[in-house]
VOBA-1610 file (N, C-alpha, C; in pm, whole numbers, padded with zeros to 5 digits, always signed):
BEGIN
Unk+08572-02270-04007Unk+08504-02150-04056Unk+08420-02087-03947Unk+08347-02172-03872Unk+08263-02122-03763Unk+08348-02050-03658Unk+08462-02113-03623Unk+08548-02052-03524Unk+08607-01920-03573Unk+08639-01915-03701Unk+08693-01792-03758Unk+08596-01677-03750Unk+08467-01706-03774Unk+08366-01601-03764Unk+08357-01545-03623Unk+08367-01633-03525Unk+08359-01588-03386Unk+08477-01499-03351Unk+08595-01534-03397Unk+08714-01456-03367Unk+08701-01316-03427Unk+08644-01306-03548Unk+08637-01176-03614Unk+08546-01079-03543Unk+08448-01124-03467Unk+08357-01029-03402Unk+08411-00984-03268Unk+08529-01025-03229Unk+08592-00975-03108Unk+08591-01078-02998Unk+08593-01030-02875Unk+08597-01120-02760Unk+08472-01206-02761Unk+08492-01340-02757Unk+08378-01432-02773Unk+08297-01446-02645Unk+08169-01435-02659Unk+08076-01477-02555Unk+07979-01572-02621Unk+07931-01670-02547Unk+07849-01771-02608Unk+07727-01706-02674Unk+07687-01761-02788Unk+07577-01705-02863Unk+07449-01714-02783Unk+07364-01613-02800Unk+07246-01602-02717Unk+07119-01633-02795Unk+07034-01713-02736Unk+06900-01731-02791Unk+06818-01610-02754Unk+06694-01600-02802Unk+06609-01486-02770Unk+06586-01478-02620Unk+06559-01592-02555Unk+06536-01593-02410Unk+06661-01551-02336Unk+06777-01603-02378Unk+06903-01567-02313Unk+06934-01420-02332Unk+06899-01364-02448Unk+06924-01223-02475Unk+06846-01136-02377Unk+06721-01175-02350Unk+06639-01099-02256Unk+06702-01101-02117Unk+06750-01220-02076Unk+06815-01230-01946Unk+06940-01145-01941Unk+07015-01144-02052Unk+07139-01066-02060Unk+07110-00918-02038Unk+07003-00868-02100Unk+06968-00727-02085Unk+06939-00691-01941Unk+06872-00779-01868Unk+06839-00751-01728Unk+06964-00757-01641Unk+07041-00865-01657Unk+07155-00888-01570Unk+07265-00784-01590Unk+07285-00741-01714Unk+07398-00655-01745Unk+07355-00514-01783Unk+07241-00473-01739Unk+07188-00342-01775Unk+07284-00230-01738Unk+07340-00234-01616Unk+07430-00129-01572Unk+07560-00130-01650Unk+07605-00251-01685Unk+07732-00262-01756Unk+07724-00196-01894Unk+07608-00198-01955Unk+07595-00147-02092Unk+07503-00025-02101Unk+07489+00052-01991Unk+07399+00166-01998Unk+07453+00271-02095Unk+07364+00357-02140Unk+07400+00456-02241Unk+07467+00577-02176Unk+07565+00630-02247Unk+07635+00749-02202Unk+07603+00865-02295Unk+07621+00987-02243Unk+07613+01104-02330Unk+07735+01103-02423Unk+07716+01116-02553Unk+07832+01118-02644Unk+07926+01234-02609Unk+08054+01206-02613Unk+08155+01311-02588Unk+08261+01299-02698Unk+08221+01336-02820Unk+08315+01328-02932Unk+08417+01441-02924Unk+08371+01565-02921Unk+08459+01680-02900Unk+08436+01731-02759Unk+08545+01741-02683Unk+08540+01790-02545Unk+08618+01920-02541Unk+08547+02031-02533Unk+08607+02165-02544Unk+08626+02226-02406Unk+08745+02283-02382Unk+08775+02347-02254Unk+08756+02498-02262Unk+08697+02554-02156Unk+08679+02698-02142Unk+08735+02737-02005Unk+08824+02836-01998Unk+08881+02875-01868Unk+08773+02922-01771Unk+08778+02870-01649Unk+08676+02904-01551Unk+08687+03044-01496Unk+08796+03114-01527Unk+08813+03251-01480Unk+08776+03354-01586Unk+08729+03308-01701Unk+08699+03398-01814Unk+08548+03404-01836Unk+08482+03502-01777Unk+08336+03513-01786Unk+08288+03531-01930Unk+08363+03604-02009Unk+08323+03627-02148Unk+08317+03497-02226Unk+08416+03412-02209Unk+08418+03285-02282Unk+08311+03190-02228Unk+08291+03190-02097Unk+08188+03103-02040Unk+08050+03142-02093Unk+08027+03270-02108Unk+07897+03318-02155Unk+07869+03278-02299Unk+07972+03234-02373Unk+07957+03193-02513Unk+07932+03043-02527Unk+07925+02971-02417Unk+07912+02825-02423Unk+07794+02781-02508Unk+07684+02854-02502Unk+07564+02814-02577Unk+07587+02817-02728Unk+07691+02886-02775Unk+07718+02896-02919Unk+07808+02784-02969Unk+07868+02708-02878Unk+07960+02602-02918Unk+07883+02474-02949Unk+07923+02405-03054Unk+07852+02285-03099Unk+07922+02155-03057Unk+08011+02164-02962Unk+08077+02044-02911Unk+07977+01962-02829Unk+07998+01830-02826Unk+07913+01745-02743Unk+07925+01782-02596Unk+08045+01818-02555Unk+08072+01846-02414Unk+08161+01970-02402Unk+08117+02065-02320Unk+08197+02185-02293Unk+08236+02182-02145Unk+08366+02193-02120Unk+08419+02182-01984Unk+08463+02318-01934Unk+08400+02363-01825Unk+08447+02484-01759Unk+08560+02443-01667Unk+08679+02495-01694Unk+08801+02443-01632Unk+08845+02527-01513Unk+08870+02459-01402Unk+08923+02526-01283Unk+09066+02480-01255Unk+09120+02393-01345Unk+09253+02339-01322Unk+09358+02408-01408Unk+09407+02340-01513Unk+09519+02393-01591Unk+09488+02526-01660Unk+09361+02549-01689Unk+09324+02672-01760Unk+09313+02794-01671Unk+09343+02778-01542Unk+09329+02888-01447Unk+09459+02905-01368Unk+09509+03029-01361Unk+09631+03057-01286Unk+09610+03032-01136Unk+09718+03002-01067Unk+09709+02970-00924Unk+09643+03081-00844Unk+09670+03205-00877Unk+09614+03316-00800Unk+09472+03353-00844Unk+09415+03273-00937Unk+09278+03299-00984Unk+09183+03185-00948Unk+09229+03090-00870Unk+09145+02973-00840Unk+09017+03010-00767Unk+09027+03092-00664Unk+08907+03130-00588Unk+08810+03207-00677Unk+08864+03298-00755Unk+08780+03376-00847Unk+08710+03285-00947Unk+08782+03184-00996Unk+08726+03094-01097Unk+08613+03010-01039Unk+08635+02947-00923Unk+08530+02860-00869Unk+08405+02940-00831Unk+08424+03063-00786Unk+08309+03148-00752Unk+08232+03186-00878Unk+08306+03219-00985Unk+08243+03252-01112Unk+08170+03131-01170Unk+08230+03014-01163Unk+08167+02893-01215Unk+08035+02867-01143Unk+08035+02880-01011Unk+07912+02859-00935Unk+07802+02955-00983Unk+07838+03079-01003Unk+07738+03178-01047Unk+07692+03151-01190Unk+07785+03116-01279Unk+07749+03097-01419Unk+07666+02971-01442Unk+07684+02870-01360Unk+07605+02748-01375Unk+07455+02777-01364Unk+07419+02876-01285Unk+07278+02909-01265Unk+07215+02975-01387Unk+07298+03032-01475Unk+07243+03107-01588Unk+07271+03044-01724Unk+07352+02939-01728Unk+07390+02881-01857Unk+07277+02797-01916Unk+07259+02812-02047Unk+07171+02723-02123Unk+07249+02678-02246Unk+07253+02548-02267Unk+07331+02496-02379Unk+07279+02359-02418Unk+07284+02330-02549Unk+07249+02196-02596Unk+07362+02097-02567Unk+07482+02150-02542Unk+07596+02065-02508Unk+07589+02024-02361Unk+07654+01914-02329Unk+07672+01880-02189Unk+07769+01981-02128Unk+07734+02036-02012Unk+07821+02130-01943Unk+07887+02057-01827Unk+08019+02046-01833Unk+08096+01978-01730Unk+08185+02079-01659Unk+08232+02041-01541Unk+08329+02123-01468Unk+08449+02035-01436Unk+08569+02087-01468Unk+08691+02017-01427Unk+08747+02087-01304Unk+08752+02015-01193Unk+08808+02069-01070Unk+08958+02039-01068Unk+09024+02082-00962Unk+09166+02053-00946Unk+09185+01909-00899Unk+09307+01861-00902Unk+09335+01720-00879Unk+09326+01685-00731Unk+09306+01555-00700Unk+09303+01511-00560Unk+09433+01539-00486Unk+09543+01550-00558Unk+09671+01578-00494Unk+09698+01725-00472Unk+09604+01812-00511Unk+09624+01956-00497Unk+09564+02006-00366Unk+09590+02132-00336Unk+09532+02195-00217Unk+09403+02268-00250Unk+09354+02252-00374Unk+09238+02330-00419Unk+09109+02249-00429Unk+09117+02118-00439Unk+08998+02041-00477Unk+08886+02050-00374Unk+08918+02052-00246Unk+08811+02060-00146Unk+08732+02189-00161Unk+08803+02301-00177Unk+08734+02429-00197Unk+08654+02427-00326Unk+08711+02367-00432Unk+08638+02357-00560Unk+08504+02288-00539Unk+08507+02171-00476Unk+08385+02092-00459Unk+08284+02163-00369Unk+08330+02220-00260Unk+08239+02286-00167Unk+08170+02406-00231Unk+08244+02484-00307Unk+08186+02603-00369Unk+08095+02564-00486Unk+08142+02478-00574Unk+08064+02443-00693Unk+07936+02369-00656Unk+07943+02284-00555Unk+07824+02208-00517Unk+07729+02287-00426Unk+07761+02415-00404Unk+07666+02503-00336Unk+07585+02584-00435Unk+07609+02561-00563Unk+07534+02631-00668Unk+07389+02584-00671Unk+07303+02668-00722Unk+07163+02629-00739Unk+07145+02530-00852Unk+07238+02530-00946Unk+07235+02438-01060Unk+07362+02354-01060Unk+07345+02222-01059Unk+07460+02133-01054Unk+07517+02106-01194Unk+07648+02086-01204Unk+07703+02044-01333Unk+07651+01906-01371Unk+07633+01883-01500Unk+07590+01751-01545Unk+07700+01648-01528Unk+07823+01695-01542Unk+07938+01604-01540Unk+08051+01671-01462Unk+08121+01591-01382Unk+08237+01641-01309Unk+08360+01568-01360Unk+08464+01645-01393Unk+08588+01586-01442Unk+08696+01601-01337Unk+08763+01489-01307Unk+08863+01484-01201Unk+08999+01451-01262Unk+09092+01546-01264Unk+09223+01519-01326Unk+09318+01445-01233Unk+09419+01381-01294Unk+09533+01324-01222Unk+09493+01231-01108Unk+09405+01137-01137Unk+09370+01035-01038Unk+09465+00918-01060Unk+09568+00911-00978Unk+09677+00815-01000Unk+09665+00688-00917Unk+09592+00693-00805Unk+09591+00580-00712Unk+09449+00547-00667Unk+09435+00426-00614Unk+09306+00383-00559Unk+09267+00470-00440Unk+09363+00508-00358Unk+09332+00594-00242Unk+09277+00729-00285Unk+09333+00785-00391Unk+09280+00912-00443Unk+09137+00895-00493Unk+09112+00784-00562Unk+08977+00760-00612Unk+08879+00741-00496Unk+08921+00671-00391Unk+08836+00655-00273Unk+08801+00791-00213Unk+08899+00877-00204Unk+08874+01011-00148Unk+08774+01087-00234Unk+08790+01081-00365Unk+08699+01151-00456Unk+08556+01100-00439Unk+08537+00970-00446Unk+08402+00914-00438Unk+08339+00943-00302Unk+08413+00925-00195Unk+08358+00949-00062Unk+08324+01097-00040Unk+08408+01186-00090Unk+08382+01330-00077Unk+08257+01370-00156Unk+08246+01321-00278Unk+08129+01352-00360Unk+08002+01294-00297Unk+08012+01172-00249Unk+07894+01109-00187Unk+07846+01190-00067Unk+07941+01238+00013Unk+07903+01320+00128Unk+07831+01447+00088Unk+07881+01515-00013Unk+07818+01638-00061Unk+07682+01612-00123Unk+07673+01506-00201Unk+07546+01473-00268Unk+07438+01439-00168Unk+07471+01359-00068Unk+07373+01319+00033Unk+07335+01437+00122Unk+07435+01513+00168Unk+07408+01625+00259Unk+07321+01732+00194Unk+07339+01753+00065Unk+07265+01859-00005Unk+07149+01805-00088Unk+07124+01673-00078Unk+07013+01609-00150Unk+07018+01639-00299Unk+07135+01614-00358Unk+07159+01645-00499Unk+07140+01521-00586Unk+07123+01545-00717Unk+07116+01440-00818Unk+07011+01335-00783Unk+06891+01383-00752Unk+06780+01294-00718Unk+06724+01225-00842Unk+06726+01295-00956Unk+06663+01243-01078Unk+06759+01165-01167Unk+06886+01194-01160Unk+06985+01127-01244Unk+07119+01130-01172Unk+07205+01034-01198Unk+07335+01034-01131Unk+07429+01139-01188Unk+07523+01182-01108Unk+07630+01269-01154Unk+07723+01188-01242Unk+07752+01239-01362Unk+07847+01173-01451Unk+07989+01209-01410Unk+08073+01109-01400Unk+08213+01130-01364Unk+08304+01093-01481Unk+08403+01177-01505Unk+08508+01148-01603Unk+08641+01177-01535Unk+08731+01080-01534Unk+08861+01100-01471Unk+08968+01116-01579Unk+09089+01153-01534Unk+09202+01173-01625Unk+09317+01081-01587Unk+09384+01027-01688Unk+09508+00951-01671Unk+09620+01037-01728Unk+09715+01077-01640Unk+09813+01178-01682Unk+09956+01151-01634Unk+09986+01027-01595Unk+10121+00998-01546Unk+10155+00852-01566Unk+10283+00820-01549Unk+10326+00680-01557Unk+10256+00598-01449Unk+10248+00652-01330Unk+10180+00582-01221Unk+10032+00564-01253Unk+09972+00666-01313Unk+09831+00656-01349Unk+09804+00547-01451Unk+09895+00533-01549Unk+09878+00428-01649Unk+09900+00291-01586Unk+10000+00280-01500Unk+10032+00153-01434Unk+09916+00108-01345Unk+09852+00203-01276Unk+09745+00172-01182Unk+09605+00182-01243Unk+09596+00206-01370Unk+09468+00243-01430Unk+09359+00138-01407Unk+09390+00014-01424Unk+09289-00090-01408Unk+09232-00092-01265Unk+09319-00087-01166Unk+09272-00092-01027Unk+09199+00036-00988Unk+09241+00149-01043Unk+09174+00277-01013Unk+09032+00276-01069Unk+09016+00232-01193Unk+08884+00229-01254Unk+08794+00127-01186Unk+08849+00012-01151Unk+08769-00089-01081Unk+08720-00035-00947Unk+08807+00036-00877Unk+08767+00092-00748Unk+08659+00198-00765Unk+08669+00278-00871Unk+08568+00381-00895Unk+08431+00319-00918Unk+08427+00213-00996Unk+08301+00145-01026Unk+08246+00078-00902Unk+08332+00011-00826Unk+08287-00057-00704Unk+08238+00042-00600Unk+08314+00149-00577Unk+08282+00244-00472Unk+08157+00327-00503Unk+08132+00353-00631Unk+08017+00436-00668Unk+07888+00356-00684Unk+07897+00225-00677Unk+07778+00141-00691Unk+07677+00176-00582Unk+07553+00202-00624Unk+07448+00236-00529Unk+07447+00380-00486Unk+07543+00458-00534Unk+07549+00601-00502Unk+07501+00680-00624Unk+07473+00808-00605Unk+07417+00888-00714Unk+07527+00950-00799Unk+07615+00865-00845Unk+07722+00906-00936Unk+07761+00786-01020Unk+07822+00810-01136Unk+07854+00701-01227Unk+07977+00738-01311Unk+08080+00655-01305Unk+08196+00677-01390Unk+08159+00643-01533Unk+08186+00737-01626Unk+08146+00717-01765Unk+08261+00723-01863Unk+08372+00783-01826Unk+08480+00793-01922Unk+08612+00833-01857Unk+08718+00825-01938Unk+08851+00863-01893Unk+08917+00943-02005Unk+08993+01045-01966Unk+09064+01131-02061Unk+09214+01102-02054Unk+09276+01093-02171Unk+09421+01075-02177Unk+09487+01213-02178Unk+09551+01249-02066Unk+09620+01378-02056Unk+09764+01364-02106Unk+09782+01381-02236Unk+09911+01348-02298Unk+10024+01440-02258Unk+09997+01568-02237Unk+10105+01662-02206Unk+10167+01633-02069Unk+10082+01617-01968Unk+10135+01585-01835Unk+10198+01446-01834Unk+10137+01352-01908Unk+10193+01217-01916Unk+10333+01222-01978Unk+10349+01294-02086Unk+10479+01304-02154Unk+10583+01368-02063Unk+10542+01473-01991Unk+10636+01539-01900Unk+10678+01446-01788Unk+10584+01366-01738Unk+10613+01275-01628Unk+10708+01164-01671Unk+10688+01113-01792Unk+10770+01002-01842Unk+10902+01050-01901Unk+10907+01177-01942Unk+11026+01231-02007Unk+11026+01208-02156Unk+10906+01204-02215Unk+10891+01179-02358Unk+10918+01307-02437Unk+10992+01294-02545Unk+11012+01405-02637Unk+10905+01395-02746Unk+10820+01495-02753Unk+10706+01490-02843Unk+10746+01515-02988Unk+10675+01447-03078Unk+10694+01466-03222Unk+10560+01500-03285Unk+10563+01545-03409Unk+10439+01585-03476Unk+10341+01470-03493Unk+10393+01349-03518Unk+10303+01236-03542Unk+10267+01160-03414Unk+10325+01200-03301Unk+10294+01140-03171Unk+10319+00989-03167Unk+10412+00942-03249Unk+10440+00798-03254Unk+10495+00747-03121Unk+10557+00835-03044Unk+10612+00795-02914Unk+10503+00765-02810Unk+10378+00798-02842Unk+10268+00777-02749Unk+10176+00660-02790Unk+10215+00588-02894Unk+10127+00481-02945Unk+10100+00376-02837Unk+10203+00331-02769Unk+10182+00229-02665Unk+10086+00279-02558Unk+10111+00399-02507Unk+10028+00453-02399Unk+09883+00471-02445Unk+09866+00523-02566Unk+09729+00545-02616Unk+09654+00413-02633Unk+09722+00312-02686Unk+09653+00185-02709Unk+09625+00112-02579Unk+09717+00115-02485Unk+09692+00054-02354Unk+09577+00126-02284Unk+09575+00257-02296Unk+09469+00340-02237Unk+09333+00300-02293Unk+09323+00288-02426Unk+09196+00252-02490Unk+09150+00114-02445Unk+09239+00018-02448Unk+09201-00119-02410Unk+09150-00123-02267Unk+09217-00051-02177Unk+09174-00051-02037Unk+09037+00014-02022Unk+09017+00127-02090Unk+08885+00191-02085Unk+08776+00098-02137Unk+08801+00036-02250Unk+08699-00047-02312Unk+08671-00173-02231Unk+08769-00220-02155Unk+08745-00339-02071Unk+08643-00309-01962Unk+08625-00179-01930Unk+08524-00138-01831Unk+08403-00072-01897Unk+08395-00079-02031Unk+08285-00018-02106Unk+08278+00133-02082Unk+08394+00198-02077Unk+08401+00342-02053Unk+08442+00415-02180Unk+08400+00540-02190Unk+08446+00623-02301Unk+08595+00650-02286Unk+08665+00653-02399Unk+08809+00682-02402Unk+08830+00809-02484Unk+08874+00915-02418Unk+08884+01046-02482Unk+09031+01078-02506Unk+09064+01104-02630Unk+09203+01115-02676Unk+09263+01252-02645Unk+09392+01263-02672Unk+09472+01380-02638Unk+09438+01503-02723Unk+09481+01618-02674Unk+09465+01745-02744Unk+09563+01752-02861Unk+09516+01809-02973Unk+09608+01845-03082Unk+09637+01994-03064Unk+09758+02024-03016Unk+09790+02159-02968Unk+09786+02266-03076Unk+09837+02234-03194Unk+09843+02334-03301Unk+09705+02350-03365Unk+09621+02436-03307Unk+09482+02445-03353Unk+09469+02507-03492Unk+09577+02564-03544Unk+09572+02618-03681Unk+09599+02511-03786Unk+09656+02401-03745Unk+09689+02292-03837Unk+09570+02196-03845Unk+09473+02227-03928Unk+09351+02147-03934Unk+09374+02013-04004Unk+09469+02008-04098Unk+09499+01880-04163Unk+09563+01782-04064Unk+09654+01834-03982Unk+09714+01749-03880Unk+09611+01701-03780Unk+09518+01789-03744Unk+09410+01752-03653Unk+09323+01643-03714Unk+09293+01657-03843Unk+09209+01558-03911Unk+09278+01421-03912Unk+09409+01422-03939Unk+09485+01296-03943Unk+09487+01229-03805Unk+09518+01307-03701Unk+09528+01249-03568Unk+09391+01205-03515Unk+09286+01278-03550Unk+09151+01239-03508Unk+09110+01107-03572Unk+09139+01093-03703Unk+09107+00968-03772Unk+09185+00852-03712Unk+09311+00876-03677Unk+09393+00773-03615Unk+09334+00732-03481Unk+09294+00830-03401Unk+09236+00801-03270Unk+09108+00719-03281Unk+09025+00752-03379Unk+08902+00675-03400Unk+08934+00531-03437Unk+09037+00510-03520Unk+09077+00374-03557Unk+09132+00298-03437Unk+09199+00368-03346Unk+09251+00304-03226Unk+09139+00258-03133Unk+09022+00320-03145Unk+08912+00285-03057Unk+08869+00396-02963Unk+08934+00513-02971Unk+08890+00626-02890Unk+08749+00667-02930Unk+08675+00720-02835Unk+08537+00762-02862Unk+08524+00913-02879Unk+08630+00987-02849Unk+08626+01132-02862Unk+08764+01190-02843Unk+08769+01323-02846Unk+08899+01390-02841Unk+08883+01527-02773Unk+08985+01567-02698Unk+08985+01699-02637Unk+09016+01805-02744Unk+08951+01920-02732Unk+08980+02031-02823Unk+08998+02158-02740Unk+09079+02249-02795Unk+09110+02373-02723Unk+09065+02497-02798Unk+09006+02477-02916Unk+08960+02592-02995Unk+08833+02551-03071Unk+08736+02642-03080Unk+08612+02608-03152Unk+08632+02563-03296Unk+08741+02607-03360Unk+08767+02568-03499Unk+08796+02419-03512Unk+08827+02353-03402Unk+08859+02210-03405Unk+08735+02121-03391Unk+08623+02177-03349Unk+08507+02097-03311Unk+08453+02013-03426Unk+08423+02075-03539Unk+08357+02004-03648Unk+08442+01887-03700Unk+08571+01911-03716Unk+08660+01806-03768Unk+08663+01688-03672Unk+08675+01717-03543Unk+08682+01610-03443Unk+08550+01533-03436Unk+08439+01603-03434Unk+08311+01533-03422Unk+08280+01452-03547Unk+08326+01498-03661Unk+08308+01419-03783Unk+08391+01291-03777Unk+08515+01303-03726Unk+08604+01187-03720Unk+08552+01078-03628Unk+08481+01117-03523Unk+08431+01020-03427Unk+08283+00990-03447Unk+08234+01020-03566Unk+08098+00985-03605Unk+08103+00870-03704Unk+08005+00782-03703Unk+08007+00667-03795Unk+07990+00709-03940Unk+08053+00636-04030Unk+08040+00661-04173Unk+07903+00614-04222Unk+07869+00651-04344Unk+07742+00606-04404Unk+07738+00454-04409Unk+07850+00392-04444Unk+07855+00246-04454Unk+07837+00181-04316Unk+07898+00242-04214Unk+07886+00188-04078Unk+07743+00200-04027Unk+07677+00311-04059Unk+07538+00328-04019Unk+07448+00226-04088Unk+07474+00200-04215Unk+07394+00102-04288Unk+07410-00036-04225Unk+07535-00072-04191Unk+07561-00200-04123Unk+07482-00210-03993Unk+07484-00103-03914Unk+07417-00105-03784Unk+07266-00117-03799Unk+07209-00039-03892Unk+07063-00045-03912Unk+07020-00185-03956Unk+07094-00242-04050Unk+07056-00373-04103Unk+07074-00483-03997Unk+07179-00471-03915Unk+07200-00571-03811Unk+07087-00565-03708Unk+07053-00445-03662Unk+06946-00431-03562Unk+06813-00481-03619Unk+06786-00447-03746Unk+06662-00493-03808Unk+06660-00646-03819Unk+06774-00705-03852Unk+06781-00850-03863Unk+06759-00916-03728Unk+06816-00858-03624Unk+06799-00914-03490Unk+06652-00906-03447Unk+06591-00791-03471Unk+06451-00776-03431Unk+06362-00873-03507Unk+06395-00899-03635Unk+06319-00996-03712Unk+06331-01136-03655Unk+06452-01173-03615Unk+06472-01305-03556Unk+06405-01315-03419Unk+06403-01205-03345Unk+06339-01206-03214Unk+06189-01229-03228Unk+06128-01162-03326Unk+05984-01178-03349Unk+05949-01319-03396Unk+06039-01380-03471Unk+06013-01515-03523Unk+06041-01624-03420Unk+06105-01586-03308Unk+06134-01682-03203Unk+06256-01768-03231Unk+06336-01730-03332Unk+06456-01807-03364Unk+06569-01769-03270Unk+06670-01853-03265Unk+06782-01830-03175Unk+06894-01755-03244Unk+07018-01802-03224Unk+07135-01736-03281Unk+07126-01734-03434Unk+07183-01632-03494Unk+07174-01619-03639Unk+07301-01556-03694Unk+07315-01562-03824Unk+07430-01500-03890Unk+07384-01373-03962Unk+07478-01280-03973Unk+07453-01155-04045Unk+07578-01124-04124Unk+07563-01117-04256Unk+07676-01092-04345Unk+07790-01192-04320Unk+07751-01317-04294Unk+07849-01423-04278Unk+07909-01434-04140Unk+07862-01354-04044Unk+07915-01360-03908Unk+07805-01399-03810Unk+07843-01479-03709Unk+07751-01511-03603Unk+07736-01391-03511Unk+07613-01361-03468Unk+07585-01240-03393Unk+07558-01274-03246Unk+07623-01199-03155Unk+07593-01211-03012Unk+07553-01074-02959Unk+07516-01068-02831Unk+07463-00944-02775Unk+07562-00828-02774Unk+07690-00848-02740Unk+07782-00734-02744Unk+07788-00668-02881Unk+07782-00747-02989Unk+07785-00688-03122Unk+07656-00612-03151Unk+07543-00665-03104Unk+07417-00593-03120Unk+07420-00460-03047Unk+07472-00459-02924Unk+07481-00335-02848Unk+07576-00236-02915Unk+07681-00285-02976Unk+07772-00199-03052Unk+07698-00133-03167Unk+07615-00209-03236Unk+07537-00154-03348Unk+07442-00045-03299Unk+07379-00066-03185Unk+07287+00034-03132Unk+07360+00162-03092Unk+07482+00149-03039Unk+07561+00268-03006Unk+07600+00345-03132Unk+07628+00272-03240Unk+07659+00336-03368Unk+07540+00419-03414Unk+07420+00364-03399Unk+07300+00438-03441Unk+07278+00562-03357Unk+07310+00554-03227Unk+07297+00673-03142Unk+07389+00785-03191Unk+07513+00749-03224Unk+07606+00849-03276Unk+07562+00899-03412Unk+07498+00812-03488Unk+07451+00852-03620Unk+07348+00963-03614Unk+07272+00968-03508Unk+07174+01074-03491Unk+07240+01210-03474Unk+07368+01211-03432Unk+07441+01335-03408Unk+07539+01367-03520Unk+07543+01281-03619Unk+07645+01292-03725Unk+07626+01420-03806Unk+07734+01503-03820Unk+07724+01624-03900Unk+07707+01593-04048Unk+07639+01678-04118Unk+07621+01658-04261Unk+07622+01795-04330Unk+07712+01813-04429Unk+07812+01717-04472Unk+07934+01721-04381Unk+08028+01626-04402Unk+08152+01629-04327Unk+08232+01753-04366Unk+08295+01820-04269Unk+08377+01937-04302Unk+08499+01896-04383Unk+08542+01984-04466Unk+08660+01956-04550Unk+08787+01998-04479
//
């Protein structure tokens, strides 16, 4: 029975006494640091000043000004120049991110040089199509050079989110993410999440897409497991038919069950449904509040490991409960129909 309880709470780590829990928090602080929630990640074309100026009206957790797929080849210079100018004037409760072009493109150096000459830096930088360790090394080293030379991100690190969009990217994903974490250690940047670029991935593999996306189940689940093994956010694919809200609701709920932490959106009408799907339920919030309260009670009493609702509790489960409570603070009410 004891062993069964341990299996049900996930990957087993030895149970922690109060003293051991304190040591765990110090030793693994970076491994479990808090991220900005990115439930709905909305894209805005970087060449469209009118749409960029509306960012403050969007209620997505993260709004991405796009310089890659959302911008035509002959508009790249115009887009990066506009993004630099708009960053100085934007005010939004959402996280404002910028997606530059891929490391394999001829545009990324110009993107970085122009955008990082702005008076206001993006909170988050998104890097698409990072397929190899060498590409990741180039990205981290280039960013580090710009950050140091311009004395940027003195108060907080630059948040990084990469994209997995090919067969090679999925095959190399573990080594690419490990290299990103190793290379950025001690620098003013931090890898926080990865996006599953399903359209480019499908084209690369030769997948024929269906409405239920069953052909992508393996890739999505492998993607989630790899992200979670590094304690990173896993952001799910776009639901292209933005008028089909029932289909969006179904796929968002499926993604949340798979373990994704958020989803890409391409239209403001998708935001509420997606953010509701990736927000904890009332029952889940109650579980988290009661677990945290029980842990704090045991900590004050000086007791060691304890059970909660018939399960033995360790630190990873406690941290999971605290993350649930953080998302609960952002939970929409009521849920959209």
